[in-house]
C-alpha positions as CSV (number, residue, x, y, z in Angstrom):
1,M,0.0,0.0,0.0
2,P,1.5,3.4,-1.0
3,K,2.1,5.9,1.8
4,L,0.1,9.1,1.7
5,P,2.1,12.4,1.7
6,D,2.3,14.1,5.1
7,H,0.4,17.3,5.3
8,P,2.2,20.3,6.9
9,A,0.7,21.5,10.1
10,T,-1.5,24.5,9.8
11,P,-0.4,27.5,11.8
12,P,-2.6,28.5,14.7
13,L,-5.2,31.3,14.2
14,I,-4.2,33.2,17.4
15,E,-1.2,32.6,19.6
16,V,-0.7,34.7,22.8
17,R,2.3,34.5,25.1
18,I,2.2,36.6,28.3
19,G,4.9,35.5,30.7
20,D,4.2,31.9,31.6
21,L,0.7,32.0,30.0
22,H,0.6,30.4,26.5
23,V,-2.8,30.4,24.7
24,I,-3.3,28.9,21.3
25,I,-6.5,29.1,19.3
26,Q,-6.5,26.6,16.4
27,R,-9.7,27.6,14.8
28,L,-12.4,30.3,15.2
29,P,-15.2,29.2,17.6
30,V,-18.1,30.5,15.4
31,P,-20.9,29.5,17.8
32,L,-19.2,31.3,20.7
33,L,-18.5,34.3,18.6
34,T,-22.1,34.5,17.5
35,F,-23.4,34.2,21.0
36,L,-21.1,36.9,22.3
37,T,-22.0,39.3,19.5
38,T,-25.7,38.7,20.1
39,L,-25.3,39.3,23.8
40,A,-23.3,42.5,23.3
41,G,-25.9,43.8,20.8
42,S,-28.8,43.1,23.2
43,V,-27.1,44.7,26.1
44,G,-26.1,47.7,24.0
45,A,-29.6,48.1,22.7
46,S,-31.1,47.9,26.2
47,L,-28.7,50.5,27.5
48,W,-29.3,52.8,24.5
49,F,-33.1,52.7,24.6
50,S,-33.4,52.9,28.4
51,R,-32.3,56.5,28.3
């Protein structure tokens, strides 16, 4: 059986290094981003129209 070629590793989307803290995000969490955007819009509209 022939060996398949190795695929190079994809670089991370976001890599943050602050002192001993090392955070890597491999892919964008779309459902989380959608939830946070909706939440921010709702809070912003509530604050805007409550004036």
